[in-house]
PyMOL commands that place a pseudoatom at each C-alpha (Angstrom):
pseudoatom trace, name=CA, resn=MET, resi=1, chain=A, elem=C, hetatm=0, pos=[0.005, 0.025, 0.014]
pseudoatom trace, name=CA, resn=THR, resi=2, chain=A, elem=C, hetatm=0, pos=[1.167, 3.601, -0.768]
pseudoatom trace, name=CA, resn=ASN, resi=3, chain=A, elem=C, hetatm=0, pos=[1.336, 6.277, 1.840]
pseudoatom trace, name=CA, resn=SER, resi=4, chain=A, elem=C, hetatm=0, pos=[-0.985, 8.549, -0.151]
pseudoatom trace, name=CA, resn=SER, resi=5, chain=A, elem=C, hetatm=0, pos=[-4.498, 9.204, 1.357]
pseudoatom trace, name=CA, resn=LEU, resi=6, chain=A, elem=C, hetatm=0, pos=[-5.735, 9.386, -2.275]
pseudoatom trace, name=CA, resn=LEU, resi=7, chain=A, elem=C, hetatm=0, pos=[-6.768, 6.162, -3.912]
pseudoatom trace, name=CA, resn=GLN, resi=8, chain=A, elem=C, hetatm=0, pos=[-4.062, 4.870, -6.366]
pseudoatom trace, name=CA, resn=VAL, resi=9, chain=A, elem=C, hetatm=0, pos=[-4.936, 3.155, -9.680]
pseudoatom trace, name=CA, resn=ASN, resi=10, chain=A, elem=C, hetatm=0, pos=[-1.978, 1.035, -9.416]
pseudoatom trace, name=CA, resn=ASP, resi=11, chain=A, elem=C, hetatm=0, pos=[-2.920, -0.352, -6.001]
pseudoatom trace, name=CA, resn=SER, resi=12, chain=A, elem=C, hetatm=0, pos=[-6.686, -0.710, -6.527]
pseudoatom trace, name=CA, resn=LEU, resi=13, chain=A, elem=C, hetatm=0, pos=[-8.607, -4.075, -6.942]
pseudoatom trace, name=CA, resn=LEU, resi=14, chain=A, elem=C, hetatm=0, pos=[-12.373, -3.626, -7.818]
pseudoatom trace, name=CA, resn=ILE, resi=15, chain=A, elem=C, hetatm=0, pos=[-14.583, -6.310, -6.133]
pseudoatom trace, name=CA, resn=VAL, resi=16, chain=A, elem=C, hetatm=0, pos=[-17.895, -6.751, -7.676]
pseudoatom trace, name=CA, resn=ILE, resi=17, chain=A, elem=C, hetatm=0, pos=[-20.179, -8.321, -5.085]
pseudoatom trace, name=CA, resn=ASP, resi=18, chain=A, elem=C, hetatm=0, pos=[-23.464, -10.176, -6.008]
pseudoatom trace, name=CA, resn=ILE, resi=19, chain=A, elem=C, hetatm=0, pos=[-25.000, -8.001, -8.727]
pseudoatom trace, name=CA, resn=GLN, resi=20, chain=A, elem=C, hetatm=0, pos=[-27.506, -10.626, -9.448]
pseudoatom trace, name=CA, resn=PRO, resi=21, chain=A, elem=C, hetatm=0, pos=[-31.076, -10.183, -10.827]
pseudoatom trace, name=CA, resn=SER, resi=22, chain=A, elem=C, hetatm=0, pos=[-32.741, -11.115, -7.604]
pseudoatom trace, name=CA, resn=PHE, resi=23, chain=A, elem=C, hetatm=0, pos=[-30.787, -8.401, -5.750]
pseudoatom trace, name=CA, resn=VAL, resi=24, chain=A, elem=C, hetatm=0, pos=[-31.305, -5.904, -8.525]
pseudoatom trace, name=CA, resn=LYS, resi=25, chain=A, elem=C, hetatm=0, pos=[-35.050, -6.489, -8.416]
pseudoatom trace, name=CA, resn=LYS, resi=26, chain=A, elem=C, hetatm=0, pos=[-35.351, -6.300, -4.686]
pseudoatom trace, name=CA, resn=GLU, resi=27, chain=A, elem=C, hetatm=0, pos=[-33.555, -2.971, -4.710]
pseudoatom trace, name=CA, resn=ASN, resi=28, chain=A, elem=C, hetatm=0, pos=[-35.417, -1.410, -7.598]
pseudoatom trace, name=CA, resn=GLN, resi=29, chain=A, elem=C, hetatm=0, pos=[-38.729, -2.358, -9.092]
pseudoatom trace, name=CA, resn=THR, resi=30, chain=A, elem=C, hetatm=0, pos=[-38.502, 0.166, -12.003]
pseudoatom trace, name=CA, resn=GLY, resi=31, chain=A, elem=C, hetatm=0, pos=[-37.143, -0.384, -15.425]
pseudoatom trace, name=CA, resn=ASN, resi=32, chain=A, elem=C, hetatm=0, pos=[-34.493, 2.457, -15.238]
pseudoatom trace, name=CA, resn=ASN, resi=33, chain=A, elem=C, hetatm=0, pos=[-32.307, 1.378, -12.408]
pseudoatom trace, name=CA, resn=ALA, resi=34, chain=A, elem=C, hetatm=0, pos=[-29.813, 4.292, -11.567]
pseudoatom trace, name=CA, resn=LEU, resi=35, chain=A, elem=C, hetatm=0, pos=[-27.982, 2.171, -9.080]
pseudoatom trace, name=CA, resn=LEU, resi=36, chain=A, elem=C, hetatm=0, pos=[-27.280, -0.654, -11.481]
pseudoatom trace, name=CA, resn=GLN, resi=37, chain=A, elem=C, hetatm=0, pos=[-26.194, 1.942, -14.124]
pseudoatom trace, name=CA, resn=ARG, resi=38, chain=A, elem=C, hetatm=0, pos=[-23.733, 3.406, -11.592]
pseudoatom trace, name=CA, resn=MET, resi=39, chain=A, elem=C, hetatm=0, pos=[-22.351, 0.011, -10.643]
pseudoatom trace, name=CA, resn=CYS, resi=40, chain=A, elem=C, hetatm=0, pos=[-21.805, -0.870, -14.353]
pseudoatom trace, name=CA, resn=TRP, resi=41, chain=A, elem=C, hetatm=0, pos=[-20.182, 2.522, -14.896]
pseudoatom trace, name=CA, resn=VAL, resi=42, chain=A, elem=C, hetatm=0, pos=[-17.645, 1.917, -12.099]
pseudoatom trace, name=CA, resn=ILE, resi=43, chain=A, elem=C, hetatm=0, pos=[-16.844, -1.450, -13.790]
pseudoatom trace, name=CA, resn=LYS, resi=44, chain=A, elem=C, hetatm=0, pos=[-16.399, 0.360, -17.076]
pseudoatom trace, name=CA, resn=VAL, resi=45, chain=A, elem=C, hetatm=0, pos=[-13.987, 2.924, -15.639]
pseudoatom trace, name=CA, resn=ALA, resi=46, chain=A, elem=C, hetatm=0, pos=[-12.065, 0.156, -13.967]
pseudoatom trace, name=CA, resn=ASN, resi=47, chain=A, elem=C, hetatm=0, pos=[-11.685, -1.648, -17.278]
pseudoatom trace, name=CA, resn=TRP, resi=48, chain=A, elem=C, hetatm=0, pos=[-10.607, 1.567, -19.023]
pseudoatom trace, name=CA, resn=LEU, resi=49, chain=A, elem=C, hetatm=0, pos=[-7.885, 2.075, -16.458]
pseudoatom trace, name=CA, resn=ASN, resi=50, chain=A, elem=C, hetatm=0, pos=[-6.902, -1.714, -16.425]
pseudoatom trace, name=CA, resn=ILE, resi=51, chain=A, elem=C, hetatm=0, pos=[-7.869, -2.169, -12.736]
pseudoatom trace, name=CA, resn=PRO, resi=52, chain=A, elem=C, hetatm=0, pos=[-8.351, -5.842, -12.044]
pseudoatom trace, name=CA, resn=LEU, resi=53, chain=A, elem=C, hetatm=0, pos=[-11.677, -7.224, -10.963]
pseudoatom trace, name=CA, resn=VAL, resi=54, chain=A, elem=C, hetatm=0, pos=[-12.797, -10.001, -8.533]
pseudoatom trace, name=CA, resn=VAL, resi=55, chain=A, elem=C, hetatm=0, pos=[-16.403, -10.862, -9.132]
pseudoatom trace, name=CA, resn=THR, resi=56, chain=A, elem=C, hetatm=0, pos=[-18.774, -12.838, -6.893]
pseudoatom trace, name=CA, resn=ALA, resi=57, chain=A, elem=C, hetatm=0, pos=[-22.304, -14.124, -7.065]
pseudoatom trace, name=CA, resn=GLU, resi=58, chain=A, elem=C, hetatm=0, pos=[-24.115, -15.432, -4.077]
pseudoatom trace, name=CA, resn=ASP, resi=59, chain=A, elem=C, hetatm=0, pos=[-25.284, -19.185, -4.121]
pseudoatom trace, name=CA, resn=ILE, resi=60, chain=A, elem=C, hetatm=0, pos=[-25.377, -19.354, -8.019]
pseudoatom trace, name=CA, resn=PRO, resi=61, chain=A, elem=C, hetatm=0, pos=[-27.384, -22.561, -8.027]
pseudoatom trace, name=CA, resn=LYS, resi=62, chain=A, elem=C, hetatm=0, pos=[-30.207, -20.996, -5.917]
pseudoatom trace, name=CA, resn=THR, resi=63, chain=A, elem=C, hetatm=0, pos=[-29.989, -17.311, -6.754]
pseudoatom trace, name=CA, resn=GLY, resi=64, chain=A, elem=C, hetatm=0, pos=[-28.650, -17.299, -10.203]
pseudoatom trace, name=CA, resn=ASN, resi=65, chain=A, elem=C, hetatm=0, pos=[-25.548, -15.809, -11.863]
pseudoatom trace, name=CA, resn=ILE, resi=66, chain=A, elem=C, hetatm=0, pos=[-24.548, -12.177, -12.187]
pseudoatom trace, name=CA, resn=SER, resi=67, chain=A, elem=C, hetatm=0, pos=[-26.786, -9.824, -14.216]
pseudoatom trace, name=CA, resn=ASP, resi=68, chain=A, elem=C, hetatm=0, pos=[-26.464, -9.652, -17.884]
pseudoatom trace, name=CA, resn=GLU, resi=69, chain=A, elem=C, hetatm=0, pos=[-25.531, -5.953, -17.663]
pseudoatom trace, name=CA, resn=VAL, resi=70, chain=A, elem=C, hetatm=0, pos=[-22.551, -6.831, -15.546]
pseudoatom trace, name=CA, resn=ALA, resi=71, chain=A, elem=C, hetatm=0, pos=[-21.624, -10.002, -17.384]
pseudoatom trace, name=CA, resn=GLN, resi=72, chain=A, elem=C, hetatm=0, pos=[-21.207, -8.137, -20.745]
pseudoatom trace, name=CA, resn=LEU, resi=73, chain=A, elem=C, hetatm=0, pos=[-18.763, -5.807, -19.055]
pseudoatom trace, name=CA, resn=LEU, resi=74, chain=A, elem=C, hetatm=0, pos=[-16.276, -8.478, -17.829]
pseudoatom trace, name=CA, resn=PRO, resi=75, chain=A, elem=C, hetatm=0, pos=[-12.989, -8.874, -19.523]
pseudoatom trace, name=CA, resn=PRO, resi=76, chain=A, elem=C, hetatm=0, pos=[-12.705, -12.358, -21.251]
pseudoatom trace, name=CA, resn=GLY, resi=77, chain=A, elem=C, hetatm=0, pos=[-11.757, -15.030, -18.799]
pseudoatom trace, name=CA, resn=THR, resi=78, chain=A, elem=C, hetatm=0, pos=[-13.091, -13.269, -15.594]
pseudoatom trace, name=CA, resn=ASN, resi=79, chain=A, elem=C, hetatm=0, pos=[-14.067, -15.892, -13.087]
pseudoatom trace, name=CA, resn=VAL, resi=80, chain=A, elem=C, hetatm=0, pos=[-17.301, -15.404, -11.215]
pseudoatom trace, name=CA, resn=TYR, resi=81, chain=A, elem=C, hetatm=0, pos=[-16.885, -16.913, -7.719]
pseudoatom trace, name=CA, resn=ASN, resi=82, chain=A, elem=C, hetatm=0, pos=[-19.806, -18.751, -6.235]
pseudoatom trace, name=CA, resn=LYS, resi=83, chain=A, elem=C, hetatm=0, pos=[-19.922, -17.053, -2.920]
pseudoatom trace, name=CA, resn=MET, resi=84, chain=A, elem=C, hetatm=0, pos=[-21.280, -19.186, -0.109]
pseudoatom trace, name=CA, resn=SER, resi=85, chain=A, elem=C, hetatm=0, pos=[-20.154, -17.043, 2.759]
pseudoatom trace, name=CA, resn=PHE, resi=86, chain=A, elem=C, hetatm=0, pos=[-21.744, -13.418, 3.272]
pseudoatom trace, name=CA, resn=GLY, resi=87, chain=A, elem=C, hetatm=0, pos=[-18.181, -12.138, 3.921]
pseudoatom trace, name=CA, resn=LEU, resi=88, chain=A, elem=C, hetatm=0, pos=[-16.007, -13.004, 0.970]
pseudoatom trace, name=CA, resn=ALA, resi=89, chain=A, elem=C, hetatm=0, pos=[-12.863, -13.045, 2.995]
pseudoatom trace, name=CA, resn=ALA, resi=90, chain=A, elem=C, hetatm=0, pos=[-14.131, -16.099, 4.749]
pseudoatom trace, name=CA, resn=GLN, resi=91, chain=A, elem=C, hetatm=0, pos=[-14.083, -18.170, 1.496]
pseudoatom trace, name=CA, resn=ALA, resi=92, chain=A, elem=C, hetatm=0, pos=[-10.666, -19.451, 0.597]
pseudoatom trace, name=CA, resn=GLU, resi=93, chain=A, elem=C, hetatm=0, pos=[-10.737, -19.315, -3.175]
pseudoatom trace, name=CA, resn=ILE, resi=94, chain=A, elem=C, hetatm=0, pos=[-12.154, -15.754, -3.243]
pseudoatom trace, name=CA, resn=LEU, resi=95, chain=A, elem=C, hetatm=0, pos=[-9.535, -14.582, -0.797]
pseudoatom trace, name=CA, resn=GLU, resi=96, chain=A, elem=C, hetatm=0, pos=[-6.798, -16.278, -2.797]
pseudoatom trace, name=CA, resn=ALA, resi=97, chain=A, elem=C, hetatm=0, pos=[-7.878, -14.279, -5.856]
pseudoatom trace, name=CA, resn=VAL, resi=98, chain=A, elem=C, hetatm=0, pos=[-7.700, -11.149, -3.811]
pseudoatom trace, name=CA, resn=GLU, resi=99, chain=A, elem=C, hetatm=0, pos=[-4.355, -11.992, -2.450]
pseudoatom trace, name=CA, resn=ALA, resi=100, chain=A, elem=C, hetatm=0, pos=[-2.983, -13.094, -5.856]
pseudoatom trace, name=CA, resn=SER, resi=101, chain=A, elem=C, hetatm=0, pos=[-3.684, -9.595, -7.097]
pseudoatom trace, name=CA, resn=GLY, resi=102, chain=A, elem=C, hetatm=0, pos=[-0.900, -8.233, -4.807]
pseudoatom trace, name=CA, resn=LEU, resi=103, chain=A, elem=C, hetatm=0, pos=[-2.897, -5.034, -4.324]
pseudoatom trace, name=CA, resn=LYS, resi=104, chain=A, elem=C, hetatm=0, pos=[-3.797, -3.664, -0.889]
pseudoatom trace, name=CA, resn=THR, resi=105, chain=A, elem=C, hetatm=0, pos=[-6.765, -1.237, -1.828]
pseudoatom trace, name=CA, resn=VAL, resi=106, chain=A, elem=C, hetatm=0, pos=[-9.919, -3.009, -2.405]
pseudoatom trace, name=CA, resn=VAL, resi=107, chain=A, elem=C, hetatm=0, pos=[-12.886, -1.047, -3.698]
pseudoatom trace, name=CA, resn=LEU, resi=108, chain=A, elem=C, hetatm=0, pos=[-16.277, -2.722, -3.183]
pseudoatom trace, name=CA, resn=ILE, resi=109, chain=A, elem=C, hetatm=0, pos=[-19.545, -2.223, -5.137]
pseudoatom trace, name=CA, resn=GLY, resi=110, chain=A, elem=C, hetatm=0, pos=[-22.576, -4.403, -5.281]
pseudoatom trace, name=CA, resn=TYR, resi=111, chain=A, elem=C, hetatm=0, pos=[-25.287, -5.901, -2.844]
pseudoatom trace, name=CA, resn=GLU, resi=112, chain=A, elem=C, hetatm=0, pos=[-26.233, -5.810, 0.023]
pseudoatom trace, name=CA, resn=THR, resi=113, chain=A, elem=C, hetatm=0, pos=[-24.582, -3.079, 1.925]
pseudoatom trace, name=CA, resn=ASP, resi=114, chain=A, elem=C, hetatm=0, pos=[-25.567, -4.199, 5.339]
pseudoatom trace, name=CA, resn=VAL, resi=115, chain=A, elem=C, hetatm=0, pos=[-24.731, -7.835, 4.810]
pseudoatom trace, name=CA, resn=CYS, resi=116, chain=A, elem=C, hetatm=0, pos=[-22.361, -8.987, 2.064]
pseudoatom trace, name=CA, resn=ILE, resi=117, chain=A, elem=C, hetatm=0, pos=[-20.712, -5.561, 1.495]
pseudoatom trace, name=CA, resn=SER, resi=118, chain=A, elem=C, hetatm=0, pos=[-20.170, -4.814, 5.242]
pseudoatom trace, name=CA, resn=GLN, resi=119, chain=A, elem=C, hetatm=0, pos=[-19.082, -8.463, 6.085]
pseudoatom trace, name=CA, resn=SER, resi=120, chain=A, elem=C, hetatm=0, pos=[-16.769, -8.468, 3.082]
pseudoatom trace, name=CA, resn=ALA, resi=121, chain=A, elem=C, hetatm=0, pos=[-15.319, -4.989, 4.158]
pseudoatom trace, name=CA, resn=LEU, resi=122, chain=A, elem=C, hetatm=0, pos=[-14.857, -6.053, 7.761]
pseudoatom trace, name=CA, resn=GLY, resi=123, chain=A, elem=C, hetatm=0, pos=[-13.168, -9.354, 6.983]
pseudoatom trace, name=CA, resn=LEU, resi=124, chain=A, elem=C, hetatm=0, pos=[-10.823, -7.672, 4.415]
pseudoatom trace, name=CA, resn=MET, resi=125, chain=A, elem=C, hetatm=0, pos=[-10.022, -4.794, 6.948]
pseudoatom trace, name=CA, resn=ASP, resi=126, chain=A, elem=C, hetatm=0, pos=[-9.138, -7.464, 9.629]
pseudoatom trace, name=CA, resn=LEU, resi=127, chain=A, elem=C, hetatm=0, pos=[-6.706, -8.803, 7.177]
pseudoatom trace, name=CA, resn=GLY, resi=128, chain=A, elem=C, hetatm=0, pos=[-4.934, -5.462, 6.595]
pseudoatom trace, name=CA, resn=TYR, resi=129, chain=A, elem=C, hetatm=0, pos=[-6.523, -4.311, 3.433]
pseudoatom trace, name=CA, resn=ARG, resi=130, chain=A, elem=C, hetatm=0, pos=[-7.490, -0.711, 2.731]
pseudoatom trace, name=CA, resn=VAL, resi=131, chain=A, elem=C, hetatm=0, pos=[-11.157, -0.976, 2.093]
pseudoatom trace, name=CA, resn=VAL, resi=132, chain=A, elem=C, hetatm=0, pos=[-13.179, 1.495, 0.068]
pseudoatom trace, name=CA, resn=VAL, resi=133, chain=A, elem=C, hetatm=0, pos=[-17.012, 1.305, -0.424]
pseudoatom trace, name=CA, resn=VAL, resi=134, chain=A, elem=C, hetatm=0, pos=[-18.651, 3.171, -3.201]
pseudoatom trace, name=CA, resn=ALA, resi=135, chain=A, elem=C, hetatm=0, pos=[-21.790, 4.513, -1.460]
pseudoatom trace, name=CA, resn=ASP, resi=136, chain=A, elem=C, hetatm=0, pos=[-23.811, 5.167, -4.531]
pseudoatom trace, name=CA, resn=ALA, resi=137, chain=A, elem=C, hetatm=0, pos=[-22.788, 1.825, -6.286]
pseudoatom trace, name=CA, resn=THR, resi=138, chain=A, elem=C, hetatm=0, pos=[-23.823, -0.382, -3.357]
pseudoatom trace, name=CA, resn=GLY, resi=139, chain=A, elem=C, hetatm=0, pos=[-27.363, -0.897, -2.143]
pseudoatom trace, name=CA, resn=SER, resi=140, chain=A, elem=C, hetatm=0, pos=[-29.787, -2.534, 0.290]
pseudoatom trace, name=CA, resn=PRO, resi=141, chain=A, elem=C, hetatm=0, pos=[-33.476, -1.888, 0.597]
pseudoatom trace, name=CA, resn=GLY, resi=142, chain=A, elem=C, hetatm=0, pos=[-34.657, 0.916, 2.824]
pseudoatom trace, name=CA, resn=GLY, resi=143, chain=A, elem=C, hetatm=0, pos=[-32.546, 2.167, 5.746]
pseudoatom trace, name=CA, resn=ALA, resi=144, chain=A, elem=C, hetatm=0, pos=[-30.343, -0.974, 5.742]
pseudoatom trace, name=CA, resn=HIS, resi=145, chain=A, elem=C, hetatm=0, pos=[-28.065, 0.637, 3.083]
pseudoatom trace, name=CA, resn=GLN, resi=146, chain=A, elem=C, hetatm=0, pos=[-27.092, 3.558, 5.458]
pseudoatom trace, name=CA, resn=ILE, resi=147, chain=A, elem=C, hetatm=0, pos=[-26.730, 1.131, 8.428]
pseudoatom trace, name=CA, resn=GLY, resi=148, chain=A, elem=C, hetatm=0, pos=[-24.181, -0.885, 6.417]
pseudoatom trace, name=CA, resn=LEU, resi=149, chain=A, elem=C, hetatm=0, pos=[-22.265, 2.294, 5.424]
pseudoatom trace, name=CA, resn=ASP, resi=150, chain=A, elem=C, hetatm=0, pos=[-22.166, 3.417, 8.968]
pseudoatom trace, name=CA, resn=ARG, resi=151, chain=A, elem=C, hetatm=0, pos=[-20.824, 0.070, 10.290]
pseudoatom trace, name=CA, resn=ILE, resi=152, chain=A, elem=C, hetatm=0, pos=[-18.076, 0.113, 7.601]
pseudoatom trace, name=CA, resn=ARG, resi=153, chain=A, elem=C, hetatm=0, pos=[-17.092, 3.647, 8.321]
pseudoatom trace, name=CA, resn=SER, resi=154, chain=A, elem=C, hetatm=0, pos=[-16.990, 3.068, 12.114]
pseudoatom trace, name=CA, resn=ALA, resi=155, chain=A, elem=C, hetatm=0, pos=[-14.626, 0.173, 11.565]
pseudoatom trace, name=CA, resn=GLY, resi=156, chain=A, elem=C, hetatm=0, pos=[-12.191, 2.366, 9.456]
pseudoatom trace, name=CA, resn=GLY, resi=157, chain=A, elem=C, hetatm=0, pos=[-13.515, 1.832, 5.897]
pseudoatom trace, name=CA, resn=ILE, resi=158, chain=A, elem=C, hetatm=0, pos=[-13.381, 4.606, 3.461]
pseudoatom trace, name=CA, resn=ILE, resi=159, chain=A, elem=C, hetatm=0, pos=[-16.792, 5.634, 1.979]
pseudoatom trace, name=CA, resn=VAL, resi=160, chain=A, elem=C, hetatm=0, pos=[-16.738, 7.487, -1.483]
pseudoatom trace, name=CA, resn=SER, resi=161, chain=A, elem=C, hetatm=0, pos=[-19.069, 8.352, -4.230]
pseudoatom trace, name=CA, resn=ALA, resi=162, chain=A, elem=C, hetatm=0, pos=[-18.787, 6.920, -7.856]
pseudoatom trace, name=CA, resn=LYS, resi=163, chain=A, elem=C, hetatm=0, pos=[-17.797, 10.481, -8.902]
pseudoatom trace, name=CA, resn=SER, resi=164, chain=A, elem=C, hetatm=0, pos=[-15.202, 10.976, -6.229]
pseudoatom trace, name=CA, resn=LEU, resi=165, chain=A, elem=C, hetatm=0, pos=[-13.680, 7.464, -6.960]
pseudoatom trace, name=CA, resn=TYR, resi=166, chain=A, elem=C, hetatm=0, pos=[-13.439, 8.370, -10.720]
pseudoatom trace, name=CA, resn=TYR, resi=167, chain=A, elem=C, hetatm=0, pos=[-11.671, 11.634, -9.924]
pseudoatom trace, name=CA, resn=GLU, resi=168, chain=A, elem=C, hetatm=0, pos=[-9.298, 9.965, -7.456]
pseudoatom trace, name=CA, resn=TRP, resi=169, chain=A, elem=C, hetatm=0, pos=[-8.393, 7.275, -10.113]
pseudoatom trace, name=CA, resn=ILE, resi=170, chain=A, elem=C, hetatm=0, pos=[-8.212, 9.845, -13.016]
pseudoatom trace, name=CA, resn=ARG, resi=171, chain=A, elem=C, hetatm=0, pos=[-6.231, 12.517, -11.193]
pseudoatom trace, name=CA, resn=THR, resi=172, chain=A, elem=C, hetatm=0, pos=[-5.536, 14.970, -14.091]
pseudoatom trace, name=CA, resn=VAL, resi=173, chain=A, elem=C, hetatm=0, pos=[-7.401, 17.152, -16.535]
pseudoatom trace, name=CA, resn=ALA, resi=174, chain=A, elem=C, hetatm=0, pos=[-5.477, 15.498, -19.365]
pseudoatom trace, name=CA, resn=LYS, resi=175, chain=A, elem=C, hetatm=0, pos=[-6.646, 11.974, -18.217]
pseudoatom trace, name=CA, resn=SER, resi=176, chain=A, elem=C, hetatm=0, pos=[-10.177, 13.305, -17.888]
pseudoatom trace, name=CA, resn=ILE, resi=177, chain=A, elem=C, hetatm=0, pos=[-10.123, 14.571, -21.435]
pseudoatom trace, name=CA, resn=GLU, resi=178, chain=A, elem=C, hetatm=0, pos=[-8.782, 11.204, -22.593]
pseudoatom trace, name=CA, resn=TYR, resi=179, chain=A, elem=C, hetatm=0, pos=[-11.687, 9.521, -20.733]
pseudoatom trace, name=CA, resn=GLU, resi=180, chain=A, elem=C, hetatm=0, pos=[-14.283, 11.805, -22.355]
pseudoatom trace, name=CA, resn=ARG, resi=181, chain=A, elem=C, hetatm=0, pos=[-12.718, 10.910, -25.794]
pseudoatom trace, name=CA, resn=SER, resi=182, chain=A, elem=C, hetatm=0, pos=[-13.199, 7.210, -24.943]
pseudoatom trace, name=CA, resn=GLY, resi=183, chain=A, elem=C, hetatm=0, pos=[-16.790, 7.216, -25.492]
pseudoatom trace, name=CA, resn=ILE, resi=184, chain=A, elem=C, hetatm=0, pos=[-17.792, 5.677, -22.171]
pseudoatom trace, name=CA, resn=GLU, resi=185, chain=A, elem=C, hetatm=0, pos=[-21.212, 7.074, -21.246]
pseudoatom trace, name=CA, resn=THR, resi=186, chain=A, elem=C, hetatm=0, pos=[-21.709, 8.593, -17.879]
pseudoatom trace, name=CA, resn=PRO, resi=187, chain=A, elem=C, hetatm=0, pos=[-24.826, 7.205, -16.117]
pseudoatom trace, name=CA, resn=GLU, resi=188, chain=A, elem=C, hetatm=0, pos=[-27.944, 9.380, -16.599]
pseudoatom trace, name=CA, resn=GLY, resi=189, chain=A, elem=C, hetatm=0, pos=[-28.280, 11.982, -13.884]
pseudoatom trace, name=CA, resn=MET, resi=190, chain=A, elem=C, hetatm=0, pos=[-24.574, 11.807, -12.932]
pseudoatom trace, name=CA, resn=ILE, resi=191, chain=A, elem=C, hetatm=0, pos=[-22.573, 14.906, -13.626]
pseudoatom trace, name=CA, resn=LEU, resi=192, chain=A, elem=C, hetatm=0, pos=[-18.658, 14.683, -13.804]
for i in range(1, 192): cmd.bond("trace and resi %d" % i, "trace and resi %d" % (i + 1))
show_as sticks, trace
zoom trace
């Protein structure tokens, strides 16, 4: 890990947790899901910056695989880990994938903030990782989202927005212009 308080692209691992149709539907019943759009946008930005991904889906045989919107964004050969523990750090093959990256800053997006996101964040912090949770790219129904964020923050996790994450990763006006020219669309309603 670097000594910088700012997030470093070369020390970041994006962990995509349980973005599955059953969780997406529970969180948002409408057709235009702004939360899912932000989650997908964070994945696109990570891909553009060559930030590695670890992707999980909870109990795939029962709950189903990741959503199609996420699946189409994954680099070829990306493994989707069948997560059978709410906290991913408790599952050996997922933790091995995190450790194999050699990176010490883990950025979490996905579902559900008060269960899988918070238990994963706490478990990774216990192992010495710098944990960053993207508040507007994680979700739980009702007040449970804020409860999860508060729990993570009180344990030492860093809470950011998708916009602030983008700017910490991008860092310069020149890189921002390069991103604008890439053609990656910013989610509806999100202003960079």
